[in-house]
N, C-alpha and C positions, 0 to 999 in steps of 0.2 A: 748799351753805345748810342752814342749820338748817331742818328741816321742821315744818311742824305745830305750831309753838311757841304755845301758848295761855297769856299771862303772866297771865291772870285765876286759871287753875288753879295757876300757878305761886305767885302771891302766895299763895294759900289754904294752899299746902303749905311756908310760908317755915319753919316752927318745925322740921320734921323733913327740909329739903331745902337749906336755902340753903348749906351748904359746898359740896355739889356744884355748885350753881349757879356759885358763886365760882369753884372751880376749871375749870368749863367755859369760863368768859369769859376766865380766865386763858390757857386753852389759845388762845383765838381771838384775842387780841390779843398775847398773848406769843411771839412768833416770833423767830426769831432775826435775823450776821454778819461781819478776818484781818489778818495782820501781814504788810507788805511785808519780805522778806529781801534781794532786791536790785531796781535799777530793771529796768523791762521793755525788753527787746531789741526795739525798734520796728523793723518794716521801712523801708528808705530808699526813694526814689521806684522806684528800678529794681525792688526787691522786690515792690513794690505791683503793677506790673504783671503779673508772673509768680504773684502770690499767688493761689491758686483758690480758698481758702477761709478765712474768718477768722468765728468764732463767738464768742458771749459769753453769760454767764449773771449776773443780778442781782438778788438780793432787795433791793428798795429801803427796806423797813422801814416799818410804819404808824406809828411814832413813839410809842408807850406802852407801859407796862409795867402789869401787874397785882398786883406784890408785896403792896402794902397791902391790896387787896382779898382776898387770899389768908389774911390773918392778922386780918380783921375777926369781932370776937364778939358785937357788939352790930348786930342786923340794921336799927337806924335809922341805922346809919352807910353802909350799901351805896350809897344814891342820891349821897351827899355823896365816897366814894371812887370811884364812876363818873365823877362831875364832875371829880374831881382828875386821873384817868385821861385824860378828855377833854381838859382843860387841858395836860396834857403833850404830847398828839397835837398840839393847836394850836402849842404851843411849838417843837415839832421842824421846823416851817418846810419842810412838804414843797415847796414851789414854789422856794426857796432851794434846797435840796436837789436836787431835780430838774435844775435848771440846772447845778449841778455834775456830776451824772451825765451829762447831755447833753454836757459839757464833755469828758468821759471818751471818750464815745462816738465823738465827732468825732474825736478823738486816734487812735483805733484803726479807726473806721469799718467797723465787722464786717458781714458779709453778714447775719447772722441773730442775734437777741437774744433770750433767754428771759428774761423777769421775773416775779418773785414779789412778793405781799404789794400787789399794785396794788388798792388800795381806793378804795370808794366810800363816803362817810361822808355821813349824812342826819341831819337833827334835824326834830323837830316840837314846838313850841311853843304852848300849853302840851301836856304828853303825855297819852296816854290809854291806853297800852297796858297798863296794870293794871288796868283795867276792859272791857278786851276791844276797845279801839279799833283803828283802821285804821293800818297800817305807816306810819312817816316817810316824808315823799317830797322834804322841802326839802333839796337838794344843797348842804352846804357845801364838801365837797373830791370832786372826780374825778380820781383819780392818774393815770388812761389820759390824761385830758384836757390835764391840766398837763403830763404828760411830752411829749406829742406836739408840744404847744407850744413846750416849751424845747428840744426837737429842730429845730423849725422855726427858731426863732431863731437858732441855731447855723447856718442854710443847710444842715441834712441833710433829705433825703428820705427817710422811711420809712413803711411802711404797716403797719396791724393785719392780719396774716395770720391770725391765729385766737386766740379767748380762750376760757377755761372759768371759768365761775363756781362759787365752793365754797360755803364758809359764809356765812349770813347772820342777823345777830342784833341785836336791839333790846333796850334796857333804860333803866329810869329814872335821871335825875340829877338832883340836887337835895336834895328830901326825900321823903317819902311823902305828904305832903299838898299839896305845892306841886312839880312837877317837870316836867321837859323828857324826850321820849324822845330816845335816840341810837341810831343804826343804822349797823352796820358790815356791808358786803358785801365777800368777797374774791374777787380773779380772778386767774389765770394767764395771761400774753400771750406771744405770739410776734410780734416785730417782724420786717419783712424791709426791708431796702435797695431802693429803687426799681427797681434794675438786676436784681434774683432774681426769677424766676418760679415763683409758688406755686400749689399746686393741691390737692385731697384734703385739706382740713382736717377734723379729728376734735377734738371736746371731749367728753371722758368723767369722768364723776366715778367714784369706785373703789366697788365693792360693801361692801369693807371700810372701816368708820368707827368712829369711838370714838363711842360711844352711852352714854346714861343713860336706863336703861328708866323708872325711877320720873317723869321728865318728859317722857317721849315727845320727847327731843333725839336729832337724828343730826346730827353733825359731819361735813360733806362735804370730801374733798379730791378732786383729780383730775387731769388731765394734758390737755394739748393738742399736738396733732401737725399737721403739714403735709408735703408733698413741696416741697422747694425745689431751683430749678435752678440751677447757678452754674457758669459757665465750661463747658457743656455737660454735667456731671453732676448728676444727680438723687440727694437725698438726703432720707430720712425724718427730719424733724427733731423731736423731742419734749421738752416743757418740763413739768417737774413740780415740786410741793411738798409731799413727804410730811409725815404727822402728826409734830408736834412732839415734842421730848424728854420734856417733864415727864410726861404722861400718857399717852403715845401709844404706846409701845416696840412693844406687840403689834400695833396697827395699822398702825404703820409698816412692820414686816415683812411683815405680808401685805398690804399695798398693793406694795410693792416684788416680792413674788411675783406679784400680779397682773398689774402692768405688764409684768414679764417674760413671762407668758404670753400677753397680748394682744398682744405683740410677737414672738412665736416665729416667726413665720411670715412675717414681712418678709423680702423678698429684696433691697430697696435697701439702699446703706450707710447704717446708722443714727446719727445723732447726737444723743445724749440728756443732757440738761443739767438743772441745776436747784439748788434747796436741798433735798438729800435728809435733812436732818438724821438722816445717819448717819457717824460718824467714821470716817475712812480712817486705818489701814486695817483696823480690827481690827471695825467696826460691822456688826451682822448684816445689816441692809438692803444696806450695803457688800459684802458678802460674798456674798449672792443674785446682785448683778448681775455680779461676777465669775466666779461659777459657770455662769453664763448666758452665758458668753463675750463681756461686755462688757470694753473694755479703758479703764482712766481713764488720759486723756491726760495727766494730771500726772506720771505715770510716766515719762513721755518726757523730762522735764526733770531734769538733775541737780543743780540748784542751788533750794534754798529749800523751806520747808514747806509753802508753798500755803496756810496757815491763812487762814480766813474769818470766824469767829466767835469772840466779839461784843463787841462796842463797850458802854460802859455804857447803861444804859435811855435816859439823858437825851443821850446820844451826845455829852456835852461832855468825857470823858476826854482829857487832853492826851497820853498815851502809849496807842499801840493797845492793845487787850487781846484781840486774837484769839488762840486757843490751839487751836483744832480747826479742821479741815479738812471741812466738810460741804457745801460749794458745789462741785459738781463737773460734769465734763464726759466723758462716755464716748463710745466708739465701737462699734459691730458691724458686721459684714459688710464692713469695710473694711481694706484693706492698710495700716498705719501707714506714712506715707512718714519717710525718713530725718531730715528736717526737721520738726521740729515745735516751737513755741514757744509757751511757757504761761507767764501770769503773773497776780498778781492787780491789783486795780484800787480805787483810792478808800480807800487805808490808810496813805498816807504823811502825816506833818504838813502837808505842803504842799497835800494834798489837803482840808483843812478849809476850811470857810466862814469869812469874818472873823469869824463871831458865835461861831467856835469849835466849831460843830457839825460831826461827821463826815457826809458824805453818807448813809451807812447805816450801821445796826450791823453789816452784814456787808460784806465786800469783794467785789466782782466778780470775775470770772474771765475772762479772754479766752485763746484759742487759735489759733495760726497756723499753716495746713497748707500745706506747698509741697510739690506733687508735682513728679516729675520729667517 
């Protein structure tokens, strides 16, 4: 989360600090999403019985961009641009998109799912944060609650195995004389199918973080981990969302090293998945993971690029804009079986909602492991 953010102090420093604030808010909301090369190879009924492990990662997308905020020159425009961004989040229809994502999950029925950008959006009207008031608490959208309800509607039984809270920011929208407060809190989550036994949950924020010293702001990222037992084998399953591309390259690399260090003594087979914001195969954070002995499961698949990012900010583009592969599944301490099937999800034109929206600006990634 963002710690100890005093917006009254922030307001008093507008003349010298507004560009930094805008860039920060850009990092918090402007996160990223992949182009399907071939149709997925789904297991048939007989394969499903023998399938010991299926996992998925999906960045569900908060639904808004901050491009216009980043070019604002008149400070009085800031609350209006925040309002525009807020309206874009509303227009992105997360309940509808969650229903589409739930249908994809029903198709693949993974044992374990790592979700990123699980957002909690709150509002206060009228706002008071510029004068040092209380944080907004009225819940408008709880992405986790919406996602779990969508899964239940599809007849699926998943549990929240663990979650980690990351950044938390609140800003005024409207005008400086008459405004509401809008607050965004970010989480990463692991969901487990009801037949999976889970234990040893851990939620950690990275020590490495994007900081803006003049404003006493810290942008937290983190990871969440569990032990998951599937068909008699216990895995250490880890889900993370590393710092975003625009401002956070140094933080992202350091976070990847911290993650590797924290897991280096783990003896269980590790399934590491998430939005790493590092492009395969040349990204610096990606290379850190490979150097630490992690195997990118996508390399087991000889067909397709696996690109996962990014659709347009309004996710209404007709042709998929995915050009980079930043959503990945790695393994360590695990002998890779001969049969591994990996594919992207939610990136075909047929996956779009009737409204034209994509399910997310990212594609999901699934991996099926069949052991002898």
